[in-house]
Each structure stands twice: as C-alpha cells, then as structure tokens.
C-alpha positions, -999 to +999 in steps of 0.1 A: -002+504+455+037+499+448+042+519+480+020+500+499+034+466+488+070+480+493+059+490+530+046+454+537+077+439+522+100+461+544+078+459+575+070+422+571+043+426+598+026+396+614-005+400+592+014+404+562-002+377+545-038+392+547-023+426+535-011+414+500-044+393+500-066+426+505-047+443+476-050+412+456-088+414+458-089+450+450-071+441+415-092+412+412-124+436+406-104+454+380-097+423+360-064+432+343-052+409+316-027+381+330+004+392+312-001+432+318+017+450+346-013+449+368-019+413+359+018+407+371+013+426+402-017+407+409+001+375+405+029+389+430+003+399+454-013+364+456+022+347+458+031+368+488-003+361+507+000+324+502+035+319+509+041+347+537+055+326+562+085+317+539+092+353+538+097+354+575+117+327+586+132+344+616+095+342+631+098+305+633+136+303+639+153+328+659+186+316+645+175+326+610+185+361+600+162+390+598+167+398+562+157+384+529+189+393+514+219+365+518+250+379+537+277+381+514+302+354+514+343+359+507 
C-alpha cells in the first residue's frame, strides 16, 4: 500500500483525490486504532483525498512550479 501512495504522490494524476480515498476505504474496513501506524496512514489518505487540489497547484496556475519541493534560496 505504501508503494501505491508513493506512486500517487509522485505522479499526482488528475484523479488523484479518488485514489487515496479508495485506499482509505480499504483501511476503514480493517478498523485500525487511531494512533497505530495503519490508523495514521488512514488519516493521511483521507487528508490527501480531501485536499488533493492543494497538492497540484500547477493545474490551476501555469506559473506555479510543477513540484511540491520549494526551490532553494541562496
């Protein structure tokens, strides 16, 4: 599952918000404890699915950089 999440974050596809949500649904069935590693992953997937457009500003603004890592400043 971590490989899938990593791939989604690297590719940042158009349907990126639905893919983490589907993974979240799969973990919801397992009912992990909130502070366990799986519970934390479940929370991360939900946050990614809800705020996906915030991770892809280059789609709304062509002047925005196509990376989540800010450019280094001298």
